[in-house]
Backbone as a chain_set.jsonl record, in Angstrom:
{"seq": "MKGRVIGAVLDKRKLLSLCILIVPWLTVPLIEKKSFLRFLPATTFVNLILSLFSVVADRKKLWKVKNPIFKYTAVDFSYILGLFFITSIWVFKLTYGNFIKYLSLNIVIDYLISFPIAKFFTKVGIFEFKKLRPIHFFNISVFLAIIIYWYQYLVERVIIKQMKNST", "coords": {"N": [[0.862, -1.124, 0.054], [1.857, 1.366, 0.975], [3.907, 1.672, -1.261], [2.234, 2.141, -3.422], [1.056, 4.693, -2.698], [3.397, 6.234, -2.781], [4.168, 5.923, -5.233], [1.959, 7.244, -6.635], [2.229, 9.761, -5.857], [4.747, 10.413, -6.814], [4.074, 10.287, -9.586], [2.163, 12.325, -9.708], [3.845, 14.39, -9.18], [5.57, 14.363, -11.458], [3.761, 14.757, -13.383], [3.059, 17.327, -12.94], [5.526, 18.534, -13.45], [5.679, 18.034, -16.083], [3.578, 19.577, -16.889], [4.588, 22.187, -16.485], [6.526, 22.239, -18.395], [4.996, 21.841, -20.689], [2.542, 23.378, -20.844], [3.02, 26.316, -21.048], [3.973, 26.542, -23.607], [1.598, 26.158, -25.066], [0.713, 28.626, -25.426], [1.977, 29.692, -27.415], [0.944, 29.953, -30.095], [-0.282, 32.319, -29.968], [1.711, 34.269, -30.137], [2.978, 36.243, -32.578], [4.841, 34.835, -35.335], [6.945, 36.371, -36.262], [7.659, 37.879, -33.973], [8.316, 35.977, -32.209], [10.557, 34.534, -33.577], [12.053, 36.929, -33.463], [12.837, 37.476, -30.83], [14.09, 35.132, -30.046], [16.848, 34.552, -30.159], [17.944, 36.001, -27.871], [16.516, 34.886, -25.843], [17.384, 32.078, -26.049], [20.036, 32.503, -25.465], [19.82, 33.228, -22.727], [18.783, 31.158, -21.645], [20.914, 29.11, -21.974], [22.707, 30.277, -20.298], [21.356, 30.036, -17.827], [21.088, 27.266, -17.669], [23.726, 26.375, -17.651], [24.404, 27.726, -15.143], [22.556, 26.179, -13.554], [23.841, 23.742, -13.525], [26.307, 24.2, -12.077], [25.089, 25.207, -9.617], [23.966, 22.804, -8.927], [26.221, 21.136, -8.335], [27.362, 22.806, -6.252], [25.57, 22.533, -4.573], [23.48, 24.445, -4.254], [20.718, 24.642, -4.969], [18.209, 22.058, -5.235], [16.81, 20.07, -7.584], [14.324, 18.1, -7.395], [12.518, 16.553, -8.768], [13.31, 15.921, -11.628], [12.636, 15.945, -15.106], [14.194, 14.522, -16.712], [16.043, 11.826, -15.427], [18.785, 12.0, -13.631], [19.899, 14.341, -14.094], [21.12, 17.699, -13.738], [19.996, 19.871, -14.415], [17.014, 21.702, -14.485], [14.954, 20.901, -16.78], [12.135, 21.157, -17.442], [11.505, 23.579, -16.304], [13.223, 25.361, -17.496], [13.064, 24.991, -20.162], [10.41, 25.483, -20.661], [8.345, 26.905, -18.894], [10.182, 29.097, -18.316], [11.384, 29.679, -20.481], [9.32, 30.455, -22.435], [7.916, 32.372, -20.946], [9.899, 34.376, -21.027], [10.02, 34.964, -23.756], [7.397, 36.163, -24.07], [7.6, 38.223, -22.209], [9.752, 39.897, -23.472], [8.138, 40.395, -26.021], [5.888, 41.913, -25.1], [7.062, 44.025, -23.936], [9.47, 45.059, -25.055], [11.596, 47.663, -25.916], [10.837, 49.504, -24.266], [12.462, 49.886, -21.583], [12.127, 50.572, -18.897], [9.537, 49.443, -18.378], [9.854, 46.822, -19.258], [11.933, 45.949, -17.319], [10.418, 46.464, -15.159], [8.385, 44.641, -15.231], [9.735, 42.127, -15.321], [10.797, 42.253, -12.741], [8.464, 41.856, -11.248], [7.69, 39.347, -11.987], [10.06, 37.669, -11.465], [10.045, 38.03, -8.763], [7.682, 36.722, -7.991], [8.49, 34.125, -8.904], [10.7, 33.548, -7.409], [9.884, 33.575, -4.701], [6.882, 32.95, -3.823], [6.303, 30.936, -5.783], [8.41, 29.313, -5.858], [8.303, 28.359, -3.161], [5.921, 27.024, -3.249], [6.801, 25.071, -5.123], [8.705, 23.843, -3.668], [7.205, 22.946, -1.511], [5.523, 20.973, -2.741], [7.459, 19.207, -3.679], [9.132, 19.344, -5.77], [11.332, 21.053, -6.222], [13.995, 22.695, -4.463], [15.484, 25.289, -2.562], [18.648, 25.263, -1.213], [21.64, 25.972, -0.461], [21.396, 28.428, -1.487], [19.659, 31.426, -1.035], [16.255, 32.44, -1.471], [16.156, 35.234, -2.016], [18.614, 35.783, -3.093], [18.371, 34.439, -5.522], [16.44, 35.629, -6.703], [17.734, 38.247, -7.111], [19.62, 37.388, -8.965], [18.179, 36.518, -11.03], [16.898, 38.914, -11.799], [19.242, 40.367, -12.521], [20.028, 38.718, -14.807], [17.878, 39.357, -16.364], [18.368, 42.162, -17.128], [21.034, 41.618, -18.504], [20.012, 40.132, -20.738], [18.287, 41.877, -22.072], [20.027, 43.711, -22.856], [21.538, 42.075, -24.503], [19.748, 41.421, -26.557], [19.192, 43.973, -27.653], [21.786, 44.409, -28.712], [21.754, 42.395, -30.543], [19.666, 43.248, -32.409], [20.999, 45.554, -33.188], [22.968, 44.627, -34.734], [21.477, 43.382, -36.757], [20.09, 45.345, -37.973], [22.269, 46.84, -38.961], [23.417, 44.99, -40.814], [21.312, 44.995, -42.675], [21.228, 47.483, -43.551], [23.736, 47.603, -44.896], [23.379, 45.814, -46.692], [21.595, 46.966, -48.649]], "CA": [[0.046, 0.063, -0.022], [2.917, 2.325, 0.979], [4.391, 1.648, -2.494], [1.215, 2.8, -4.349], [0.922, 6.05, -2.401], [4.639, 6.911, -2.987], [4.2, 5.927, -6.815], [1.039, 8.134, -6.949], [2.934, 11.13, -5.492], [5.769, 10.662, -7.924], [3.399, 10.398, -10.742], [1.6, 13.75, -9.713], [4.984, 15.435, -9.336], [6.193, 14.191, -12.962], [2.609, 15.369, -14.277], [3.294, 18.87, -12.851], [6.748, 18.954, -14.034], [5.161, 17.938, -17.648], [2.753, 20.788, -17.154], [5.468, 23.392, -16.376], [7.19, 22.329, -19.709], [4.22, 21.938, -21.936], [1.39, 24.209, -20.922], [3.344, 27.455, -21.555], [4.071, 26.328, -25.039], [0.347, 26.269, -25.626], [0.463, 30.158, -25.738], [2.957, 30.16, -28.513], [0.317, 30.312, -31.248], [-0.737, 33.662, -29.586], [2.603, 35.195, -30.348], [3.379, 36.093, -33.879], [6.013, 34.077, -35.797], [8.055, 37.31, -36.209], [8.021, 38.137, -32.698], [8.934, 34.83, -31.599], [11.787, 34.604, -34.181], [12.925, 38.095, -33.19], [13.281, 37.292, -29.499], [14.538, 33.688, -29.98], [18.194, 34.526, -29.728], [18.067, 36.373, -26.446], [15.857, 33.792, -24.946], [18.025, 30.94, -26.091], [21.274, 32.847, -24.913], [19.693, 33.238, -21.308], [18.484, 29.519, -21.274], [22.149, 28.624, -21.942], [23.26, 30.658, -19.132], [20.769, 29.464, -16.77], [21.402, 25.749, -17.722], [25.098, 26.31, -17.203], [24.339, 27.947, -13.771], [22.063, 25.078, -12.96], [24.927, 22.636, -13.244], [27.142, 24.801, -11.018], [24.281, 25.058, -8.572], [23.793, 21.349, -8.37], [27.434, 20.864, -7.856], [27.53, 23.567, -5.165], [24.426, 22.313, -3.702], [22.638, 25.857, -4.086], [19.381, 24.156, -5.001], [18.071, 20.683, -5.497], [15.791, 19.664, -8.46], [13.95, 16.83, -6.737], [11.842, 15.825, -9.723], [13.734, 16.336, -12.883], [11.999, 15.182, -16.297], [15.398, 13.312, -17.074], [16.695, 11.419, -14.292], [20.291, 12.046, -13.24], [20.277, 15.768, -14.625], [21.178, 18.817, -12.768], [19.022, 21.01, -15.062], [15.327, 21.394, -14.554], [14.479, 21.216, -18.112], [10.67, 21.566, -17.529], [11.263, 25.02, -16.075], [13.991, 26.193, -18.33], [12.675, 24.948, -21.591], [8.954, 25.616, -20.543], [7.931, 28.27, -18.11], [11.123, 30.343, -18.246], [11.69, 30.07, -21.882], [8.148, 31.144, -23.133], [7.692, 33.685, -20.271], [10.84, 35.266, -21.466], [9.549, 35.549, -24.93], [6.18, 36.999, -23.79], [8.016, 39.623, -21.663], [10.056, 40.568, -24.583], [6.918, 40.808, -26.982], [5.039, 42.867, -24.497], [7.778, 45.339, -23.396], [10.678, 45.549, -25.569], [11.579, 48.969, -26.485], [10.575, 50.279, -23.119], [13.422, 49.239, -20.625], [11.564, 50.561, -17.511], [8.32, 48.562, -18.448], [10.589, 45.517, -19.365], [12.642, 45.689, -16.048], [9.486, 46.358, -14.03], [7.428, 43.194, -15.315], [10.54, 41.192, -14.953], [10.893, 42.267, -11.316], [7.372, 41.33, -10.709], [7.624, 37.851, -12.395], [11.077, 37.227, -10.805], [9.705, 37.908, -7.308], [6.835, 35.576, -7.885], [9.008, 32.821, -9.16], [11.699, 33.443, -6.392], [9.189, 33.532, -3.353], [5.675, 32.06, -3.746], [6.328, 29.765, -6.694], [9.64, 28.368, -5.272], [7.862, 27.917, -1.994], [5.0, 25.894, -3.758], [7.616, 23.804, -5.714], [9.198, 22.978, -2.401], [5.945, 21.987, -0.747], [4.967, 19.887, -3.485], [8.527, 18.335, -3.694], [9.691, 19.562, -7.28], [12.341, 22.009, -6.302], [14.167, 23.271, -3.156], [16.639, 26.0, -2.466], [19.537, 24.666, -0.393], [22.54, 27.075, 0.136], [21.049, 29.526, -2.032], [18.571, 32.05, -0.436], [15.278, 33.001, -2.513], [16.516, 36.587, -2.408], [19.815, 35.725, -4.047], [17.859, 33.685, -6.738], [15.777, 36.744, -7.216], [18.723, 39.022, -7.669], [20.352, 36.764, -10.042], [17.064, 36.642, -12.176], [16.816, 40.439, -12.409], [20.514, 40.652, -13.314], [19.947, 38.076, -16.204], [17.06, 40.032, -17.339], [19.128, 43.208, -17.772], [21.853, 41.182, -19.483], [19.36, 39.671, -21.921], [17.746, 42.965, -22.634], [21.216, 44.229, -23.588], [21.927, 41.156, -25.631], [18.7, 41.68, -27.552], [19.62, 45.321, -28.28], [22.911, 44.228, -29.588], [21.356, 41.486, -31.686], [19.078, 44.076, -33.261], [21.799, 46.532, -33.822], [23.702, 44.064, -35.849], [20.64, 42.953, -37.898], [19.764, 46.636, -38.67], [23.415, 47.197, -39.619], [23.524, 44.172, -42.135], [20.185, 45.328, -43.544], [21.775, 48.787, -44.282], [24.843, 47.213, -45.625], [22.883, 44.999, -47.994], [20.821, 47.748, -49.657]], "C": [[0.884, 1.372, -0.028], [3.498, 2.684, -0.428], [3.589, 2.399, -3.516], [1.068, 4.263, -4.013], [2.211, 6.774, -2.892], [4.681, 7.001, -4.667], [3.155, 7.07, -7.207], [1.604, 9.621, -6.867], [3.813, 11.423, -6.584], [5.15, 10.898, -9.383], [2.793, 11.876, -10.875], [2.666, 14.814, -9.766], [5.403, 15.421, -10.824], [4.949, 14.937, -13.771], [2.875, 16.89, -14.067], [4.358, 19.312, -13.424], [6.474, 19.193, -15.629], [4.386, 19.232, -17.925], [3.453, 22.035, -17.043], [6.183, 23.546, -17.688], [6.2, 22.518, -20.611], [3.222, 23.118, -21.936], [1.853, 25.792, -21.381], [3.484, 27.612, -23.084], [2.732, 26.467, -25.809], [-0.094, 27.627, -25.949], [1.181, 30.575, -26.97], [2.159, 30.709, -29.787], [-0.361, 31.855, -31.09], [0.414, 34.615, -29.931], [2.917, 35.133, -31.825], [4.723, 35.473, -34.207], [7.238, 35.135, -35.75], [8.458, 37.736, -34.973], [8.695, 37.103, -31.991], [10.39, 34.568, -32.317], [12.736, 35.75, -33.76], [13.651, 38.01, -31.682], [13.925, 35.811, -29.193], [16.07, 33.831, -29.547], [18.592, 34.896, -28.363], [17.545, 35.349, -25.457], [16.636, 32.518, -24.924], [19.306, 31.19, -25.332], [20.897, 32.685, -23.195], [19.472, 31.827, -20.806], [19.901, 28.894, -21.084], [22.802, 29.104, -20.617], [22.673, 30.082, -17.898], [20.946, 28.01, -16.596], [22.752, 25.503, -17.31], [25.223, 26.648, -15.456], [23.664, 26.985, -13.021], [22.955, 23.921, -12.726], [25.848, 23.051, -12.139], [26.416, 24.785, -9.719], [23.982, 23.634, -8.0], [25.086, 20.918, -7.788], [27.832, 21.56, -6.479], [26.547, 23.287, -4.236], [23.566, 23.56, -3.294], [21.197, 25.56, -4.066], [19.288, 22.746, -5.351], [16.807, 20.485, -6.338], [15.38, 18.222, -7.978], [13.082, 15.92, -7.868], [12.009, 16.126, -11.197], [12.89, 15.309, -14.083], [12.993, 14.155, -16.79], [16.031, 13.04, -15.946], [18.196, 11.719, -14.475], [20.722, 13.381, -13.994], [20.283, 16.804, -13.614], [20.248, 19.946, -13.246], [17.737, 20.663, -15.042], [14.893, 21.684, -15.774], [13.066, 21.589, -18.385], [10.639, 22.993, -17.091], [12.063, 25.841, -16.977], [13.547, 26.249, -19.851], [11.158, 25.224, -21.743], [8.633, 26.998, -20.107], [9.011, 29.477, -18.458], [11.322, 30.876, -19.702], [10.406, 30.862, -22.551], [7.847, 32.295, -22.229], [8.833, 34.788, -20.765], [10.521, 35.864, -22.972], [8.393, 36.53, -24.958], [6.704, 38.341, -23.259], [8.563, 40.579, -22.688], [8.898, 41.237, -25.519], [6.213, 41.906, -26.473], [5.63, 44.213, -24.018], [8.934, 45.828, -24.008], [10.531, 46.791, -26.267], [11.208, 50.0, -25.276], [11.298, 49.657, -21.902], [12.646, 49.179, -19.255], [10.559, 49.587, -17.374], [8.869, 47.107, -18.358], [11.163, 45.059, -17.858], [11.384, 45.55, -14.978], [8.583, 45.057, -14.027], [8.371, 42.149, -14.973], [10.829, 41.053, -13.397], [9.667, 41.567, -10.654], [7.393, 39.644, -10.877], [8.871, 37.195, -11.577], [10.73, 36.973, -9.328], [8.704, 36.719, -7.157], [7.519, 34.184, -7.958], [10.002, 32.49, -7.909], [11.002, 32.984, -5.0], [8.045, 32.516, -3.377], [5.626, 30.848, -4.432], [7.373, 28.777, -6.292], [9.138, 27.732, -4.008], [6.841, 26.686, -2.252], [5.737, 24.721, -4.27], [8.196, 22.919, -4.625], [8.28, 22.212, -1.67], [5.642, 20.743, -1.547], [6.078, 18.764, -3.986], [9.176, 18.259, -5.17], [11.238, 20.161, -7.161], [12.778, 22.37, -4.782], [15.414, 24.1, -3.044], [17.383, 25.406, -1.361], [20.509, 25.77, 0.283], [22.161, 28.35, -0.454], [19.664, 30.255, -1.394], [17.496, 32.511, -1.732], [15.651, 34.344, -2.986], [17.569, 36.687, -3.269], [19.33, 35.26, -5.518], [17.271, 35.038, -7.437], [16.677, 37.944, -7.847], [19.384, 38.635, -8.871], [19.447, 36.781, -11.424], [16.966, 38.078, -12.779], [18.0, 40.704, -13.102], [20.494, 40.08, -14.722], [19.112, 38.802, -17.019], [17.691, 41.28, -17.954], [20.163, 42.731, -18.738], [21.195, 40.8, -20.733], [18.779, 40.756, -22.747], [18.939, 43.577, -23.501], [21.703, 43.454, -24.824], [20.948, 41.334, -26.806], [18.989, 42.989, -28.229], [20.885, 45.22, -29.329], [22.581, 43.312, -30.819], [20.731, 42.334, -32.815], [19.769, 45.072, -33.917], [22.622, 45.92, -34.973], [22.837, 43.646, -37.014], [20.397, 44.268, -38.716], [21.175, 47.085, -39.553], [23.657, 46.391, -40.978], [22.454, 44.406, -43.023], [20.583, 46.579, -44.268], [22.807, 48.361, -45.215], [24.425, 46.335, -46.937], [21.916, 45.675, -48.934], [21.868, 48.515, -50.474]], "O": [[0.695, 2.288, -0.829], [3.577, 3.866, -0.761], [4.104, 3.156, -4.339], [0.959, 5.065, -4.94], [2.082, 7.889, -3.397], [5.14, 7.969, -5.274], [3.501, 7.835, -8.107], [1.414, 10.48, -7.728], [3.732, 12.464, -7.236], [5.701, 11.62, -10.213], [2.884, 12.531, -11.913], [2.486, 15.92, -10.276], [5.572, 16.507, -11.378], [5.21, 15.654, -14.737], [2.893, 17.63, -15.051], [4.325, 20.427, -13.946], [6.863, 20.153, -16.296], [4.5, 19.867, -18.973], [2.894, 23.017, -17.532], [6.461, 24.658, -18.138], [6.419, 23.397, -21.445], [3.084, 23.789, -22.959], [1.051, 26.446, -22.047], [3.165, 28.631, -23.697], [2.701, 26.825, -26.987], [-1.098, 27.838, -26.629], [1.004, 31.676, -27.491], [2.551, 31.681, -30.432], [-0.883, 32.436, -32.042], [0.107, 35.804, -30.024], [3.117, 34.026, -32.325], [5.657, 35.583, -33.413], [8.336, 34.829, -35.285], [9.655, 37.99, -34.835], [9.609, 37.366, -31.208], [11.355, 34.398, -31.571], [13.958, 35.612, -33.7], [14.793, 38.404, -31.444], [14.206, 35.493, -28.037], [16.454, 33.189, -28.57], [19.436, 34.255, -27.736], [18.121, 35.054, -24.41], [16.614, 31.849, -23.891], [19.738, 30.297, -24.603], [21.667, 32.055, -22.47], [19.906, 31.407, -19.733], [20.085, 28.189, -20.092], [23.401, 28.29, -19.914], [23.402, 29.672, -16.995], [20.958, 27.53, -15.463], [22.998, 24.494, -16.649], [25.93, 26.014, -14.673], [24.032, 26.823, -11.858], [22.781, 23.189, -11.752], [26.139, 22.213, -11.285], [27.023, 24.386, -8.725], [23.794, 23.394, -6.807], [25.038, 20.317, -6.714], [28.542, 20.963, -5.669], [26.633, 23.769, -3.106], [23.041, 23.671, -2.186], [20.464, 26.129, -3.257], [20.31, 22.208, -5.779], [15.734, 20.736, -5.789], [16.124, 17.266, -8.197], [13.029, 14.693, -7.778], [11.081, 16.509, -11.91], [12.611, 14.126, -13.887], [12.634, 13.061, -17.224], [16.618, 13.963, -15.381], [18.689, 11.627, -15.6], [21.856, 13.456, -14.468], [19.479, 16.77, -12.683], [19.823, 20.821, -12.491], [17.291, 19.593, -15.457], [14.396, 22.801, -15.92], [12.762, 22.237, -19.386], [9.701, 23.66, -17.526], [11.663, 26.972, -17.254], [13.625, 27.231, -20.59], [10.663, 25.199, -22.869], [8.653, 28.008, -20.811], [8.668, 30.605, -18.812], [11.402, 32.049, -20.066], [10.626, 31.897, -23.178], [7.48, 33.307, -22.826], [8.545, 35.982, -20.844], [10.743, 37.033, -23.288], [8.367, 37.521, -25.688], [6.345, 39.415, -23.741], [8.13, 41.717, -22.871], [8.81, 42.452, -25.694], [5.898, 42.829, -27.224], [4.987, 45.231, -23.761], [9.441, 46.884, -23.63], [9.613, 47.041, -27.048], [11.314, 51.217, -25.429], [10.636, 48.877, -21.219], [12.494, 48.153, -18.591], [10.575, 48.864, -16.378], [8.434, 46.301, -17.535], [10.868, 43.982, -17.338], [11.361, 44.682, -14.106], [8.144, 44.533, -13.004], [7.915, 41.209, -14.321], [11.056, 39.968, -12.861], [9.794, 40.824, -9.681], [7.134, 38.861, -9.964], [8.621, 36.129, -11.014], [11.04, 35.937, -8.739], [8.878, 35.847, -6.306], [7.197, 33.248, -7.225], [10.098, 31.346, -7.462], [11.522, 32.125, -4.288], [8.226, 31.36, -2.994], [5.09, 29.839, -3.973], [7.203, 27.562, -6.388], [9.523, 26.589, -3.759], [6.889, 25.616, -1.645], [5.433, 23.567, -3.969], [8.212, 21.688, -4.598], [8.469, 21.065, -1.263], [5.531, 19.631, -1.031], [5.772, 17.707, -4.538], [9.656, 17.223, -5.629], [12.162, 19.788, -7.884], [11.904, 22.328, -3.915], [16.446, 23.571, -3.458], [16.667, 24.988, -0.451], [20.241, 26.345, 1.339], [22.601, 29.374, 0.07], [18.646, 29.57, -1.299], [17.937, 32.878, -2.821], [15.52, 34.649, -4.172], [17.571, 37.544, -4.152], [19.87, 35.688, -6.538], [17.618, 35.416, -8.556], [16.382, 38.499, -8.906], [19.69, 39.459, -9.734], [19.861, 36.991, -12.564], [16.958, 38.342, -13.982], [17.934, 41.23, -14.212], [20.852, 40.745, -15.694], [19.381, 38.974, -18.208], [17.586, 41.476, -19.165], [20.252, 43.352, -19.797], [21.746, 41.104, -21.791], [18.744, 40.65, -23.973], [18.794, 43.885, -24.684], [22.14, 43.945, -25.865], [21.382, 41.385, -27.957], [19.005, 42.989, -29.46], [20.973, 45.767, -30.428], [23.086, 43.487, -31.927], [21.123, 42.228, -33.977], [19.396, 45.514, -35.004], [22.921, 46.553, -35.986], [23.327, 43.547, -38.139], [20.487, 44.287, -39.944], [21.1, 47.6, -40.669], [24.008, 46.933, -42.026], [22.611, 44.033, -44.186], [20.313, 46.731, -45.459], [22.733, 48.787, -46.367], [25.082, 46.242, -47.974], [21.455, 45.069, -49.902], [21.515, 49.254, -51.393]]}, "num_chains": 1, "name": "protein.A"}
């Protein structure tokens, strides 16, 4: 009986992780293809940074991913390739061109992820901060938001310069 209860809990956690990965992608048809492609480089760049940081965080025991989609991985792909990836595209789509609006929205989202959402993930057994405190994760997230805004700006300057040179 105990094994069934543990199995059911694991199945619910796995289902929640899959939802974190898949549900955000269901909003992609609402984003124009042009916007999605426009912000794809910056979003991919920050996902790479976050993935590398996740490997370091796992080794340093800054946090623990308790329910990874792929066993034996330090990276929470459900969060990075789902919720984080699509949210980043949406934030750019809704705010790019107005840095204050962009940063303000990021601060709100990063706060929600760092505190109430992380607390919920800990409660349901998906994720847990260990040596890293939620405020540090929040600060890192805001810093990454600033970095990728700058990166997006540089990407667009290069594209505009190439378009001018090709005419």
